[in-house]
C-alpha positions as CSV (number, residue, x, y, z in Angstrom):
1,X,-1.2,3.8,-13.6
2,X,-2.7,1.3,-11.1
3,X,-0.1,-1.4,-12.2
4,X,2.8,0.7,-11.0
5,X,4.2,1.2,-7.5
6,X,2.8,4.2,-5.8
7,X,4.6,6.3,-3.2
8,X,2.6,8.8,-1.3
9,X,4.5,11.9,-0.2
10,X,4.9,12.3,3.6
11,X,2.0,13.8,5.4
12,X,2.8,16.0,8.4
13,X,0.2,17.2,11.0
14,X,0.2,19.2,14.2
15,X,-2.8,19.5,16.5
16,X,-3.7,20.7,19.9
17,X,-6.4,19.3,22.2
18,X,-7.6,19.4,25.8
19,X,-9.6,17.5,28.3
20,X,-12.0,19.3,30.7
21,X,-11.3,19.5,34.4
22,X,-13.6,18.5,37.2
23,X,-14.0,17.7,40.9
24,X,-13.0,15.0,43.3
25,X,-15.3,13.4,45.9
26,X,-14.0,14.0,49.4
27,X,-12.2,10.9,50.8
28,X,-13.8,8.9,53.6
29,X,-13.4,10.3,57.1
30,X,-10.9,7.5,58.0
31,X,-8.5,8.7,55.3
32,X,-5.9,10.8,57.1
33,X,-4.8,12.7,53.9
34,X,-5.8,15.8,52.0
35,X,-6.6,15.7,48.3
36,X,-7.3,18.5,45.8
37,X,-11.0,19.4,45.6
38,X,-10.7,20.0,41.9
39,X,-8.4,19.2,38.9
40,X,-7.8,21.4,35.9
41,X,-7.9,20.7,32.2
42,X,-4.9,19.0,30.7
43,X,-3.5,19.8,27.2
44,X,-1.7,18.0,24.4
45,X,0.3,19.1,21.4
46,X,0.5,16.2,18.9
47,X,2.9,16.0,16.0
48,X,2.9,13.2,13.4
49,X,4.5,12.2,10.1
50,X,3.3,9.3,8.0
51,X,2.9,7.8,4.5
52,X,0.8,5.4,2.5
53,X,2.6,3.3,-0.1
54,X,1.8,0.6,-2.6
55,X,4.5,-1.7,-3.9
56,X,4.8,-4.7,-6.4
57,X,2.0,-3.6,-8.6
58,X,-0.2,-2.9,-5.6
59,X,0.1,-6.4,-4.0
60,X,1.8,-4.8,-1.0
61,X,0.3,-1.9,0.9
62,X,2.1,-0.1,3.8
63,X,0.7,2.5,6.1
64,X,3.2,4.0,8.5
65,X,3.1,6.8,11.1
66,X,5.4,8.2,13.8
67,X,4.3,10.6,16.4
68,X,5.4,12.8,19.3
69,X,3.0,14.2,21.9
70,X,3.7,16.8,24.5
71,X,1.2,16.6,27.4
72,X,0.8,19.4,30.0
73,X,-1.0,19.3,33.4
74,X,-1.6,15.6,33.0
75,X,-4.8,14.3,34.7
76,X,-3.6,11.2,36.5
77,X,-5.5,8.8,38.7
78,X,-3.7,8.7,42.0
79,X,-4.1,6.2,44.9
80,X,-4.2,6.9,48.7
81,X,-2.8,3.5,49.6
82,X,-3.7,3.9,53.3
83,X,-7.4,3.7,52.6
84,X,-7.5,2.4,49.0
85,X,-9.0,5.6,47.7
86,X,-8.5,7.0,44.2
87,X,-8.7,10.6,43.1
88,X,-7.6,12.7,40.1
89,X,-4.7,15.2,40.2
90,X,-2.8,17.3,37.7
91,X,0.6,15.7,37.7
92,X,3.0,17.9,35.7
93,X,4.1,17.2,32.1
94,X,4.7,14.1,30.0
95,X,5.7,13.0,26.5
96,X,4.6,10.1,24.4
97,X,6.6,8.8,21.5
98,X,5.8,6.0,19.1
99,X,4.9,4.6,15.8
100,X,2.4,2.3,14.1
101,X,2.8,0.2,11.0
102,X,0.1,-1.6,9.0
103,X,1.1,-4.0,6.1
104,X,-1.1,-5.9,3.8
105,X,0.4,-8.3,1.3
106,X,-1.2,-10.5,-1.4
107,X,1.4,-13.2,-1.4
108,X,-0.4,-15.3,-4.0
109,X,-3.8,-14.9,-5.6
110,X,-5.2,-17.0,-2.7
111,X,-3.0,-16.1,0.3
112,X,-3.3,-12.7,2.0
113,X,-1.2,-11.7,5.0
114,X,-1.8,-8.7,7.4
115,X,0.6,-7.3,10.0
116,X,-0.2,-4.4,12.4
117,X,2.5,-3.3,14.8
118,X,2.4,-0.4,17.3
119,X,4.8,1.0,19.8
120,X,4.4,3.8,22.4
121,X,6.6,5.0,25.2
122,X,4.6,7.5,27.4
123,X,6.3,8.8,30.6
124,X,6.4,11.8,32.9
125,X,9.1,14.4,32.4
126,X,9.0,16.2,35.8
127,X,8.7,15.5,39.5
128,X,5.4,16.4,41.2
129,X,4.8,16.7,45.0
130,X,1.6,16.7,46.9
131,X,0.5,19.3,49.4
132,X,2.5,17.5,52.2
133,X,5.7,17.5,50.1
134,X,5.6,13.8,49.3
135,X,6.2,12.7,45.7
136,X,3.2,11.9,43.5
137,X,5.3,11.4,40.4
138,X,8.9,11.0,39.6
139,X,10.5,11.9,36.3
140,X,10.5,8.8,34.1
141,X,7.5,7.1,35.6
142,X,5.2,5.6,33.1
143,X,1.7,7.1,32.6
144,X,-1.1,5.2,34.1
145,X,-2.0,3.5,37.4
146,X,-1.4,-0.2,37.8
147,X,-2.9,-2.4,36.6
148,X,-4.4,-0.1,34.0
149,X,-1.3,0.7,32.0
150,X,-0.8,0.3,28.3
151,X,1.7,-2.2,26.9
152,X,4.6,-0.6,24.9
153,X,4.2,-3.1,22.1
154,X,1.1,-4.3,20.3
155,X,1.0,-6.7,17.4
156,X,-1.7,-8.3,15.4
157,X,-0.9,-10.6,12.4
158,X,-3.2,-12.8,10.3
159,X,-3.1,-15.0,7.2
160,X,-6.2,-15.8,5.1
161,X,-6.2,-18.5,2.4
162,X,-9.0,-19.2,0.0
163,X,-9.7,-22.4,-1.9
164,X,-11.9,-21.9,-5.0
165,X,-14.7,-24.5,-5.6
166,X,-16.9,-25.0,-8.7
167,X,-19.7,-22.5,-9.5
168,X,-17.9,-19.6,-7.7
169,X,-18.1,-21.3,-4.2
170,X,-15.0,-21.2,-2.0
171,X,-13.5,-22.3,1.3
172,X,-11.6,-19.8,3.4
173,X,-9.1,-20.5,6.2
174,X,-7.8,-17.8,8.6
175,X,-5.3,-17.8,11.4
176,X,-4.7,-14.8,13.7
177,X,-2.1,-14.0,16.4
178,X,-2.3,-11.1,18.9
179,X,0.5,-10.0,21.1
180,X,0.6,-7.4,23.9
181,X,3.9,-6.8,25.7
182,X,4.5,-6.1,29.4
183,X,5.0,-2.6,30.6
184,X,8.3,-2.5,32.5
185,X,7.6,0.7,34.5
186,X,8.6,2.3,36.7
187,X,5.2,3.4,38.0
188,X,3.9,6.0,40.4
189,X,2.7,3.4,42.9
190,X,6.4,2.2,43.3
191,X,7.6,5.4,45.0
192,X,8.4,4.4,48.6
193,X,7.9,7.9,50.0
194,X,4.6,8.4,48.2
195,X,1.2,8.3,49.9
196,X,0.2,6.0,46.9
197,X,3.0,3.5,47.5
198,X,1.5,0.2,46.7
199,X,4.2,-2.4,45.8
200,X,1.7,-5.2,45.6
201,X,0.4,-3.8,42.3
202,X,2.1,-5.3,39.3
203,X,1.9,-4.8,35.5
204,X,0.1,-7.5,33.5
205,X,2.4,-10.1,31.9
206,X,2.8,-10.3,28.1
207,X,-0.1,-12.0,26.4
208,X,-0.3,-14.3,23.4
209,X,-3.6,-15.1,21.7
210,X,-4.2,-17.4,18.7
211,X,-7.5,-17.6,16.9
212,X,-8.6,-19.7,14.0
213,X,-11.4,-19.6,11.4
214,X,-12.6,-22.0,8.7
215,X,-15.6,-21.3,6.5
216,X,-17.4,-21.9,3.2
217,X,-19.2,-19.5,0.9
218,X,-22.1,-21.1,-1.1
219,X,-24.0,-18.6,-3.2
220,X,-25.1,-15.9,-0.8
221,X,-24.6,-18.0,2.3
222,X,-21.3,-17.9,4.3
223,X,-20.9,-20.4,7.2
224,X,-17.9,-20.0,9.5
225,X,-16.6,-22.1,12.4
226,X,-14.2,-20.4,14.8
227,X,-12.0,-21.2,17.8
228,X,-10.7,-18.3,19.9
229,X,-7.8,-18.8,22.2
230,X,-6.7,-22.0,20.4
231,X,-4.1,-22.9,23.0
232,X,-6.4,-22.1,26.0
233,X,-4.0,-19.7,27.6
234,X,-4.9,-18.1,30.9
235,X,-2.5,-15.3,31.8
236,X,-3.0,-13.8,35.3
237,X,-4.3,-10.3,34.7
238,X,-4.8,-7.5,37.2
239,X,-2.8,-9.5,39.7
240,X,-1.6,-8.5,43.2
241,X,1.6,-9.8,44.6
């Protein structure tokens, strides 16, 4: 019965994937360091559990999912700080744990609210040394090379309100808020003994973005005015200390 709450049994999945290997271009002659000529495929085993539920006569829908990923022979972009040269190396093993939650709620016949939340914690689980015995990765380092690192928390929420007009016409209002957190590290470029030690690289700050929409639907015509970044925020991204 569509008028009743509906609970979907848990779905469970396990899958395996890989990414092909390749080769690195030789570094410039002024780089006094050796890098691997090639890098191998890396592999992942992914496990997830999730569910889709409808509550309150279908007015609330919830999609939820939790996951765990085992990553082997991780292909990681590495930096030779002495000459600002990047190359790809296989850097041991890592795990990634997290969840995502999507909620849609029809609060009233005119007001709809959406909320999407995601969290991920991806980090290396072993130390890796280069050919000279210097550390490339330390256990616990976050995956990624600054400033290209993912935020642990992502959130997107919105509210849409409709005002009915005569003859089936309507006005619709929408507000949206997006949030991305700061990745606290530690990172591979913060290892003092590493050839990629580059303390001037920092993670992006948390970001907050507000958007607004107002529009009208007349017959088959929909006209919408919008303002992105309502508060004109200008966070410093990809910044060097």
